[in-house]
N, CA, C and O atoms as a Maestro MAE file, in Angstrom:
{
 s_m_m2io_version
 :::
 2.0.0
}

f_m_ct {
 s_m_title
 :::
 protein
 m_atom[260] {
  # First column is atom index #
  i_m_mmod_type
  r_m_x_coord
  r_m_y_coord
  r_m_z_coord
  i_m_residue_number
  s_m_chain_name
  s_m_pdb_residue_name
  s_m_pdb_atom_name
  i_m_atomic_number
  :::
  1 25 18.902 -12.967 -11.672 1 A "UNK " " N  " 7
  2 3 18.093 -11.995 -10.953 1 A "UNK " " CA " 6
  3 2 18.495 -10.580 -11.374 1 A "UNK " " C  " 6
  4 15 19.671 -10.296 -11.603 1 A "UNK " " O  " 8
  5 25 17.514 -9.716 -11.471 2 A "UNK " " N  " 7
  6 3 17.723 -8.349 -11.911 2 A "UNK " " CA " 6
  7 2 18.425 -7.531 -10.839 2 A "UNK " " C  " 6
  8 15 18.043 -7.544 -9.669 2 A "UNK " " O  " 8
  9 25 19.464 -6.818 -11.271 3 A "UNK " " N  " 7
  10 3 20.197 -5.942 -10.373 3 A "UNK " " CA " 6
  11 2 20.442 -4.628 -11.106 3 A "UNK " " C  " 6
  12 15 21.113 -4.603 -12.138 3 A "UNK " " O  " 8
  13 25 19.901 -3.545 -10.575 4 A "UNK " " N  " 7
  14 3 20.059 -2.245 -11.223 4 A "UNK " " CA " 6
  15 2 21.526 -1.869 -11.362 4 A "UNK " " C  " 6
  16 15 21.889 -1.144 -12.288 4 A "UNK " " O  " 8
  17 25 22.369 -2.343 -10.468 5 A "UNK " " N  " 7
  18 3 23.795 -2.029 -10.520 5 A "UNK " " CA " 6
  19 2 24.461 -2.568 -11.784 5 A "UNK " " C  " 6
  20 15 25.529 -2.086 -12.163 5 A "UNK " " O  " 8
  21 25 23.855 -3.555 -12.445 6 A "UNK " " N  " 7
  22 3 24.405 -4.091 -13.685 6 A "UNK " " CA " 6
  23 2 24.413 -3.050 -14.801 6 A "UNK " " C  " 6
  24 15 25.137 -3.197 -15.785 6 A "UNK " " O  " 8
  25 25 23.609 -2.000 -14.647 7 A "UNK " " N  " 7
  26 3 23.512 -0.956 -15.656 7 A "UNK " " CA " 6
  27 2 24.595 0.110 -15.495 7 A "UNK " " C  " 6
  28 15 24.917 0.811 -16.454 7 A "UNK " " O  " 8
  29 25 25.157 0.239 -14.294 8 A "UNK " " N  " 7
  30 3 26.133 1.285 -14.005 8 A "UNK " " CA " 6
  31 2 27.361 1.112 -14.897 8 A "UNK " " C  " 6
  32 15 27.881 0.005 -15.042 8 A "UNK " " O  " 8
  33 25 27.811 2.193 -15.482 9 A "UNK " " N  " 7
  34 3 28.958 2.342 -16.399 9 A "UNK " " CA " 6
  35 2 28.665 1.910 -17.834 9 A "UNK " " C  " 6
  36 15 29.507 2.102 -18.711 9 A "UNK " " O  " 8
  37 25 27.491 1.332 -18.092 10 A "UNK " " N  " 7
  38 3 27.175 0.965 -19.478 10 A "UNK " " CA " 6
  39 2 26.920 2.216 -20.309 10 A "UNK " " C  " 6
  40 15 26.358 3.189 -19.806 10 A "UNK " " O  " 8
  41 25 27.326 2.198 -21.574 11 A "UNK " " N  " 7
  42 3 26.904 3.271 -22.478 11 A "UNK " " CA " 6
  43 2 25.379 3.243 -22.610 11 A "UNK " " C  " 6
  44 15 24.753 2.196 -22.443 11 A "UNK " " O  " 8
  45 25 24.801 4.386 -22.908 12 A "UNK " " N  " 7
  46 3 23.339 4.500 -23.002 12 A "UNK " " CA " 6
  47 2 22.740 3.427 -23.912 12 A "UNK " " C  " 6
  48 15 21.775 2.764 -23.531 12 A "UNK " " O  " 8
  49 25 23.293 3.253 -25.091 13 A "UNK " " N  " 7
  50 3 22.740 2.287 -26.052 13 A "UNK " " CA " 6
  51 2 22.765 0.866 -25.478 13 A "UNK " " C  " 6
  52 15 21.799 0.119 -25.636 13 A "UNK " " O  " 8
  53 25 23.853 0.493 -24.818 14 A "UNK " " N  " 7
  54 3 23.951 -0.843 -24.214 14 A "UNK " " CA " 6
  55 2 22.954 -1.000 -23.067 14 A "UNK " " C  " 6
  56 15 22.375 -2.071 -22.887 14 A "UNK " " O  " 8
  57 25 22.757 0.056 -22.299 15 A "UNK " " N  " 7
  58 3 21.791 0.006 -21.197 15 A "UNK " " CA " 6
  59 2 20.369 -0.168 -21.740 15 A "UNK " " C  " 6
  60 15 19.569 -0.917 -21.179 15 A "UNK " " O  " 8
  61 25 20.067 0.528 -22.829 16 A "UNK " " N  " 7
  62 3 18.751 0.374 -23.451 16 A "UNK " " CA " 6
  63 2 18.566 -1.051 -23.977 16 A "UNK " " C  " 6
  64 15 17.490 -1.632 -23.833 16 A "UNK " " O  " 8
  65 25 19.595 -1.606 -24.575 17 A "UNK " " N  " 7
  66 3 19.520 -2.984 -25.088 17 A "UNK " " CA " 6
  67 2 19.328 -3.983 -23.955 17 A "UNK " " C  " 6
  68 15 18.535 -4.917 -24.077 17 A "UNK " " O  " 8
  69 25 20.049 -3.790 -22.856 18 A "UNK " " N  " 7
  70 3 19.896 -4.682 -21.708 18 A "UNK " " CA " 6
  71 2 18.486 -4.594 -21.142 18 A "UNK " " C  " 6
  72 15 17.882 -5.614 -20.811 18 A "UNK " " O  " 8
  73 25 17.965 -3.388 -21.033 19 A "UNK " " N  " 7
  74 3 16.597 -3.215 -20.541 19 A "UNK " " CA " 6
  75 2 15.608 -3.946 -21.442 19 A "UNK " " C  " 6
  76 15 14.683 -4.598 -20.955 19 A "UNK " " O  " 8
  77 25 15.799 -3.839 -22.735 20 A "UNK " " N  " 7
  78 3 14.916 -4.515 -23.687 20 A "UNK " " CA " 6
  79 2 14.998 -6.032 -23.513 20 A "UNK " " C  " 6
  80 15 13.971 -6.710 -23.502 20 A "UNK " " O  " 8
  81 25 16.210 -6.565 -23.378 21 A "UNK " " N  " 7
  82 3 16.388 -8.005 -23.181 21 A "UNK " " CA " 6
  83 2 15.697 -8.486 -21.915 21 A "UNK " " C  " 6
  84 15 15.197 -9.609 -21.858 21 A "UNK " " O  " 8
  85 25 15.673 -7.617 -20.889 22 A "UNK " " N  " 7
  86 3 15.070 -7.979 -19.607 22 A "UNK " " CA " 6
  87 2 13.592 -7.600 -19.526 22 A "UNK " " C  " 6
  88 15 12.968 -7.719 -18.472 22 A "UNK " " O  " 8
  89 25 13.038 -7.137 -20.662 23 A "UNK " " N  " 7
  90 3 11.632 -6.698 -20.729 23 A "UNK " " CA " 6
  91 2 11.321 -5.597 -19.722 23 A "UNK " " C  " 6
  92 15 10.295 -5.624 -19.042 23 A "UNK " " O  " 8
  93 25 12.231 -4.627 -19.643 24 A "UNK " " N  " 7
  94 3 12.041 -3.488 -18.750 24 A "UNK " " CA " 6
  95 2 11.746 -2.228 -19.551 24 A "UNK " " C  " 6
  96 15 12.249 -2.047 -20.660 24 A "UNK " " O  " 8
  97 25 10.936 -1.379 -18.981 25 A "UNK " " N  " 7
  98 3 10.730 -0.041 -19.522 25 A "UNK " " CA " 6
  99 2 11.981 0.760 -19.169 25 A "UNK " " C  " 6
  100 15 12.415 0.744 -18.017 25 A "UNK " " O  " 8
  101 25 12.560 1.452 -20.132 26 A "UNK " " N  " 7
  102 3 13.782 2.225 -19.927 26 A "UNK " " CA " 6
  103 2 13.410 3.692 -19.803 26 A "UNK " " C  " 6
  104 15 12.881 4.276 -20.749 26 A "UNK " " O  " 8
  105 25 13.676 4.293 -18.658 27 A "UNK " " N  " 7
  106 3 13.332 5.701 -18.444 27 A "UNK " " CA " 6
  107 2 14.594 6.499 -18.136 27 A "UNK " " C  " 6
  108 15 15.299 6.224 -17.165 27 A "UNK " " O  " 8
  109 25 14.864 7.485 -18.977 28 A "UNK " " N  " 7
  110 3 15.941 8.422 -18.700 28 A "UNK " " CA " 6
  111 2 15.396 9.510 -17.783 28 A "UNK " " C  " 6
  112 15 14.465 10.228 -18.148 28 A "UNK " " O  " 8
  113 25 15.970 9.629 -16.605 29 A "UNK " " N  " 7
  114 3 15.504 10.674 -15.696 29 A "UNK " " CA " 6
  115 2 16.416 11.890 -15.715 29 A "UNK " " C  " 6
  116 15 15.980 13.002 -15.416 29 A "UNK " " O  " 8
  117 25 17.700 11.678 -16.070 30 A "UNK " " N  " 7
  118 3 18.624 12.814 -16.151 30 A "UNK " " CA " 6
  119 2 19.728 12.477 -17.139 30 A "UNK " " C  " 6
  120 15 20.274 11.374 -17.136 30 A "UNK " " O  " 8
  121 25 20.049 13.463 -17.995 31 A "UNK " " N  " 7
  122 3 21.133 13.302 -18.958 31 A "UNK " " CA " 6
  123 2 22.013 14.546 -18.883 31 A "UNK " " C  " 6
  124 15 21.562 15.665 -19.129 31 A "UNK " " O  " 8
  125 25 23.282 14.322 -18.537 32 A "UNK " " N  " 7
  126 3 24.260 15.414 -18.442 32 A "UNK " " CA " 6
  127 2 23.722 16.599 -17.637 32 A "UNK " " C  " 6
  128 15 23.861 17.754 -18.039 32 A "UNK " " O  " 8
  129 25 23.114 16.292 -16.506 33 A "UNK " " N  " 7
  130 3 22.611 17.319 -15.601 33 A "UNK " " CA " 6
  131 2 21.227 17.848 -15.926 33 A "UNK " " C  " 6
  132 15 20.649 18.586 -15.128 33 A "UNK " " O  " 8
  133 25 20.693 17.496 -17.060 34 A "UNK " " N  " 7
  134 3 19.361 17.971 -17.466 34 A "UNK " " CA " 6
  135 2 18.307 16.948 -17.051 34 A "UNK " " C  " 6
  136 15 18.364 15.791 -17.469 34 A "UNK " " O  " 8
  137 25 17.361 17.365 -16.242 35 A "UNK " " N  " 7
  138 3 16.299 16.473 -15.774 35 A "UNK " " CA " 6
  139 2 15.262 16.313 -16.879 35 A "UNK " " C  " 6
  140 15 14.719 17.292 -17.389 35 A "UNK " " O  " 8
  141 25 14.998 15.054 -17.239 36 A "UNK " " N  " 7
  142 3 14.010 14.750 -18.273 36 A "UNK " " CA " 6
  143 2 12.700 14.294 -17.656 36 A "UNK " " C  " 6
  144 15 11.625 14.698 -18.099 36 A "UNK " " O  " 8
  145 25 12.789 13.448 -16.630 37 A "UNK " " N  " 7
  146 3 11.633 12.953 -15.878 37 A "UNK " " CA " 6
  147 2 12.032 12.948 -14.419 37 A "UNK " " C  " 6
  148 15 13.196 12.728 -14.082 37 A "UNK " " O  " 8
  149 25 11.072 13.189 -13.566 38 A "UNK " " N  " 7
  150 3 11.336 13.001 -12.153 38 A "UNK " " CA " 6
  151 2 11.263 11.514 -11.832 38 A "UNK " " C  " 6
  152 15 10.712 10.726 -12.600 38 A "UNK " " O  " 8
  153 25 11.820 11.148 -10.699 39 A "UNK " " N  " 7
  154 3 11.679 9.753 -10.266 39 A "UNK " " CA " 6
  155 2 10.217 9.517 -9.917 39 A "UNK " " C  " 6
  156 15 9.533 10.431 -9.457 39 A "UNK " " O  " 8
  157 25 9.736 8.306 -10.131 40 A "UNK " " N  " 7
  158 3 8.325 7.994 -9.868 40 A "UNK " " CA " 6
  159 2 7.958 8.224 -8.400 40 A "UNK " " C  " 6
  160 15 8.774 8.047 -7.496 40 A "UNK " " O  " 8
  161 25 6.727 8.616 -8.203 41 A "UNK " " N  " 7
  162 3 6.207 8.751 -6.842 41 A "UNK " " CA " 6
  163 2 5.830 7.362 -6.327 41 A "UNK " " C  " 6
  164 15 5.817 6.394 -7.088 41 A "UNK " " O  " 8
  165 25 5.533 7.275 -5.071 42 A "UNK " " N  " 7
  166 3 5.213 5.983 -4.448 42 A "UNK " " CA " 6
  167 2 4.083 5.256 -5.185 42 A "UNK " " C  " 6
  168 15 4.143 4.037 -5.348 42 A "UNK " " O  " 8
  169 25 3.065 5.980 -5.626 43 A "UNK " " N  " 7
  170 3 1.931 5.332 -6.299 43 A "UNK " " CA " 6
  171 2 2.203 5.041 -7.782 43 A "UNK " " C  " 6
  172 15 1.358 4.454 -8.458 43 A "UNK " " O  " 8
  173 25 3.367 5.442 -8.287 44 A "UNK " " N  " 7
  174 3 3.718 5.208 -9.686 44 A "UNK " " CA " 6
  175 2 4.845 4.180 -9.830 44 A "UNK " " C  " 6
  176 15 5.330 3.953 -10.939 44 A "UNK " " O  " 8
  177 25 5.259 3.568 -8.746 45 A "UNK " " N  " 7
  178 3 6.375 2.621 -8.811 45 A "UNK " " CA " 6
  179 2 5.949 1.342 -9.513 45 A "UNK " " C  " 6
  180 15 4.809 0.892 -9.404 45 A "UNK " " O  " 8
  181 25 6.917 0.767 -10.245 46 A "UNK " " N  " 7
  182 3 6.693 -0.462 -10.991 46 A "UNK " " CA " 6
  183 2 7.907 -1.347 -10.824 46 A "UNK " " C  " 6
  184 15 8.998 -0.864 -10.521 46 A "UNK " " O  " 8
  185 25 7.729 -2.617 -11.015 47 A "UNK " " N  " 7
  186 3 8.848 -3.561 -10.951 47 A "UNK " " CA " 6
  187 2 9.445 -3.827 -12.328 47 A "UNK " " C  " 6
  188 15 10.422 -4.566 -12.458 47 A "UNK " " O  " 8
  189 25 8.847 -3.215 -13.363 48 A "UNK " " N  " 7
  190 3 9.312 -3.477 -14.724 48 A "UNK " " CA " 6
  191 2 9.874 -2.232 -15.407 48 A "UNK " " C  " 6
  192 15 9.852 -2.123 -16.633 48 A "UNK " " O  " 8
  193 25 10.378 -1.293 -14.597 49 A "UNK " " N  " 7
  194 3 10.937 -0.063 -15.167 49 A "UNK " " CA " 6
  195 2 12.286 0.228 -14.515 49 A "UNK " " C  " 6
  196 15 12.431 0.171 -13.294 49 A "UNK " " O  " 8
  197 25 13.261 0.538 -15.351 50 A "UNK " " N  " 7
  198 3 14.572 0.947 -14.863 50 A "UNK " " CA " 6
  199 2 14.722 2.441 -15.148 50 A "UNK " " C  " 6
  200 15 14.567 2.889 -16.284 50 A "UNK " " O  " 8
  201 25 15.023 3.188 -14.114 51 A "UNK " " N  " 7
  202 3 15.254 4.630 -14.237 51 A "UNK " " CA " 6
  203 2 16.752 4.876 -14.175 51 A "UNK " " C  " 6
  204 15 17.426 4.426 -13.249 51 A "UNK " " O  " 8
  205 25 17.270 5.594 -15.168 52 A "UNK " " N  " 7
  206 3 18.712 5.795 -15.225 52 A "UNK " " CA " 6
  207 2 19.075 7.266 -15.364 52 A "UNK " " C  " 6
  208 15 18.317 8.083 -15.887 52 A "UNK " " O  " 8
  209 25 20.268 7.561 -14.869 53 A "UNK " " N  " 7
  210 3 20.880 8.868 -15.048 53 A "UNK " " CA " 6
  211 2 22.147 8.649 -15.866 53 A "UNK " " C  " 6
  212 15 22.915 7.720 -15.615 53 A "UNK " " O  " 8
  213 25 22.346 9.518 -16.846 54 A "UNK " " N  " 7
  214 3 23.462 9.398 -17.787 54 A "UNK " " CA " 6
  215 2 24.359 10.626 -17.665 54 A "UNK " " C  " 6
  216 15 23.878 11.757 -17.594 54 A "UNK " " O  " 8
  217 25 25.655 10.388 -17.643 55 A "UNK " " N  " 7
  218 3 26.656 11.452 -17.725 55 A "UNK " " CA " 6
  219 2 27.676 11.020 -18.768 55 A "UNK " " C  " 6
  220 15 28.203 9.910 -18.692 55 A "UNK " " O  " 8
  221 25 27.960 11.879 -19.739 56 A "UNK " " N  " 7
  222 3 28.926 11.576 -20.794 56 A "UNK " " CA " 6
  223 2 28.668 10.221 -21.448 56 A "UNK " " C  " 6
  224 15 29.593 9.445 -21.690 56 A "UNK " " O  " 8
  225 25 27.401 9.954 -21.726 57 A "UNK " " N  " 7
  226 3 26.924 8.741 -22.404 57 A "UNK " " CA " 6
  227 2 27.108 7.460 -21.591 57 A "UNK " " C  " 6
  228 15 27.022 6.372 -22.159 57 A "UNK " " O  " 8
  229 25 27.355 7.549 -20.301 58 A "UNK " " N  " 7
  230 3 27.481 6.371 -19.434 58 A "UNK " " CA " 6
  231 2 26.453 6.459 -18.309 58 A "UNK " " C  " 6
  232 15 26.172 7.539 -17.789 58 A "UNK " " O  " 8
  233 25 25.901 5.308 -17.943 59 A "UNK " " N  " 7
  234 3 24.954 5.262 -16.825 59 A "UNK " " CA " 6
  235 2 25.727 5.460 -15.516 59 A "UNK " " C  " 6
  236 15 26.669 4.726 -15.217 59 A "UNK " " O  " 8
  237 25 25.304 6.470 -14.745 60 A "UNK " " N  " 7
  238 3 25.952 6.739 -13.461 60 A "UNK " " CA " 6
  239 2 25.049 6.392 -12.283 60 A "UNK " " C  " 6
  240 15 25.513 6.302 -11.146 60 A "UNK " " O  " 8
  241 25 23.763 6.196 -12.553 61 A "UNK " " N  " 7
  242 3 22.808 5.823 -11.514 61 A "UNK " " CA " 6
  243 2 21.670 5.046 -12.162 61 A "UNK " " C  " 6
  244 15 21.219 5.381 -13.258 61 A "UNK " " O  " 8
  245 25 21.212 4.001 -11.470 62 A "UNK " " N  " 7
  246 3 20.099 3.202 -11.999 62 A "UNK " " CA " 6
  247 2 19.317 2.626 -10.838 62 A "UNK " " C  " 6
  248 15 19.881 2.222 -9.822 62 A "UNK " " O  " 8
  249 25 18.002 2.598 -11.012 63 A "UNK " " N  " 7
  250 3 17.149 1.984 -9.979 63 A "UNK " " CA " 6
  251 2 15.889 1.430 -10.609 63 A "UNK " " C  " 6
  252 15 15.357 1.986 -11.570 63 A "UNK " " O  " 8
  253 25 15.423 0.331 -10.053 64 A "UNK " " N  " 7
  254 3 14.166 -0.276 -10.503 64 A "UNK " " CA " 6
  255 2 13.051 0.513 -9.847 64 A "UNK " " C  " 6
  256 15 12.971 0.597 -8.621 64 A "UNK " " O  " 8
  257 25 12.195 1.089 -10.668 65 A "UNK " " N  " 7
  258 3 11.103 1.883 -10.137 65 A "UNK " " CA " 6
  259 2 9.945 1.793 -11.073 65 A "UNK " " C  " 6
  260 15 8.900 2.393 -10.822 65 A "UNK " " O  " 8
  :::
 }
 m_bond[259] {
  # First column is bond index #
  i_m_from
  i_m_to
  i_m_order
  :::
  1 1 2 1
  2 2 3 1
  3 3 4 2
  4 3 5 1
  5 5 6 1
  6 6 7 1
  7 7 8 2
  8 7 9 1
  9 9 10 1
  10 10 11 1
  11 11 12 2
  12 11 13 1
  13 13 14 1
  14 14 15 1
  15 15 16 2
  16 15 17 1
  17 17 18 1
  18 18 19 1
  19 19 20 2
  20 19 21 1
  21 21 22 1
  22 22 23 1
  23 23 24 2
  24 23 25 1
  25 25 26 1
  26 26 27 1
  27 27 28 2
  28 27 29 1
  29 29 30 1
  30 30 31 1
  31 31 32 2
  32 31 33 1
  33 33 34 1
  34 34 35 1
  35 35 36 2
  36 35 37 1
  37 37 38 1
  38 38 39 1
  39 39 40 2
  40 39 41 1
  41 41 42 1
  42 42 43 1
  43 43 44 2
  44 43 45 1
  45 45 46 1
  46 46 47 1
  47 47 48 2
  48 47 49 1
  49 49 50 1
  50 50 51 1
  51 51 52 2
  52 51 53 1
  53 53 54 1
  54 54 55 1
  55 55 56 2
  56 55 57 1
  57 57 58 1
  58 58 59 1
  59 59 60 2
  60 59 61 1
  61 61 62 1
  62 62 63 1
  63 63 64 2
  64 63 65 1
  65 65 66 1
  66 66 67 1
  67 67 68 2
  68 67 69 1
  69 69 70 1
  70 70 71 1
  71 71 72 2
  72 71 73 1
  73 73 74 1
  74 74 75 1
  75 75 76 2
  76 75 77 1
  77 77 78 1
  78 78 79 1
  79 79 80 2
  80 79 81 1
  81 81 82 1
  82 82 83 1
  83 83 84 2
  84 83 85 1
  85 85 86 1
  86 86 87 1
  87 87 88 2
  88 87 89 1
  89 89 90 1
  90 90 91 1
  91 91 92 2
  92 91 93 1
  93 93 94 1
  94 94 95 1
  95 95 96 2
  96 95 97 1
  97 97 98 1
  98 98 99 1
  99 99 100 2
  100 99 101 1
  101 101 102 1
  102 102 103 1
  103 103 104 2
  104 103 105 1
  105 105 106 1
  106 106 107 1
  107 107 108 2
  108 107 109 1
  109 109 110 1
  110 110 111 1
  111 111 112 2
  112 111 113 1
  113 113 114 1
  114 114 115 1
  115 115 116 2
  116 115 117 1
  117 117 118 1
  118 118 119 1
  119 119 120 2
  120 119 121 1
  121 121 122 1
  122 122 123 1
  123 123 124 2
  124 123 125 1
  125 125 126 1
  126 126 127 1
  127 127 128 2
  128 127 129 1
  129 129 130 1
  130 130 131 1
  131 131 132 2
  132 131 133 1
  133 133 134 1
  134 134 135 1
  135 135 136 2
  136 135 137 1
  137 137 138 1
  138 138 139 1
  139 139 140 2
  140 139 141 1
  141 141 142 1
  142 142 143 1
  143 143 144 2
  144 143 145 1
  145 145 146 1
  146 146 147 1
  147 147 148 2
  148 147 149 1
  149 149 150 1
  150 150 151 1
  151 151 152 2
  152 151 153 1
  153 153 154 1
  154 154 155 1
  155 155 156 2
  156 155 157 1
  157 157 158 1
  158 158 159 1
  159 159 160 2
  160 159 161 1
  161 161 162 1
  162 162 163 1
  163 163 164 2
  164 163 165 1
  165 165 166 1
  166 166 167 1
  167 167 168 2
  168 167 169 1
  169 169 170 1
  170 170 171 1
  171 171 172 2
  172 171 173 1
  173 173 174 1
  174 174 175 1
  175 175 176 2
  176 175 177 1
  177 177 178 1
  178 178 179 1
  179 179 180 2
  180 179 181 1
  181 181 182 1
  182 182 183 1
  183 183 184 2
  184 183 185 1
  185 185 186 1
  186 186 187 1
  187 187 188 2
  188 187 189 1
  189 189 190 1
  190 190 191 1
  191 191 192 2
  192 191 193 1
  193 193 194 1
  194 194 195 1
  195 195 196 2
  196 195 197 1
  197 197 198 1
  198 198 199 1
  199 199 200 2
  200 199 201 1
  201 201 202 1
  202 202 203 1
  203 203 204 2
  204 203 205 1
  205 205 206 1
  206 206 207 1
  207 207 208 2
  208 207 209 1
  209 209 210 1
  210 210 211 1
  211 211 212 2
  212 211 213 1
  213 213 214 1
  214 214 215 1
  215 215 216 2
  216 215 217 1
  217 217 218 1
  218 218 219 1
  219 219 220 2
  220 219 221 1
  221 221 222 1
  222 222 223 1
  223 223 224 2
  224 223 225 1
  225 225 226 1
  226 226 227 1
  227 227 228 2
  228 227 229 1
  229 229 230 1
  230 230 231 1
  231 231 232 2
  232 231 233 1
  233 233 234 1
  234 234 235 1
  235 235 236 2
  236 235 237 1
  237 237 238 1
  238 238 239 1
  239 239 240 2
  240 239 241 1
  241 241 242 1
  242 242 243 1
  243 243 244 2
  244 243 245 1
  245 245 246 1
  246 246 247 1
  247 247 248 2
  248 247 249 1
  249 249 250 1
  250 250 251 1
  251 251 252 2
  252 251 253 1
  253 253 254 1
  254 254 255 1
  255 255 256 2
  256 255 257 1
  257 257 258 1
  258 258 259 1
  259 259 260 2
  :::
 }
}
């Protein structure tokens, strides 16, 4: 079963590979404090997308959205 917490502490490249293996869309929402995308709104939520925040090349936050 998919658990967003499995992505926490992974390096960015490994997180992208895991998302690909799980057939998930990989969305970077924040990297080193810089916002790239906002989190999806209620009408834009999906069950096949993982949104992650990266600090120093490691995932510090992840959620299925």
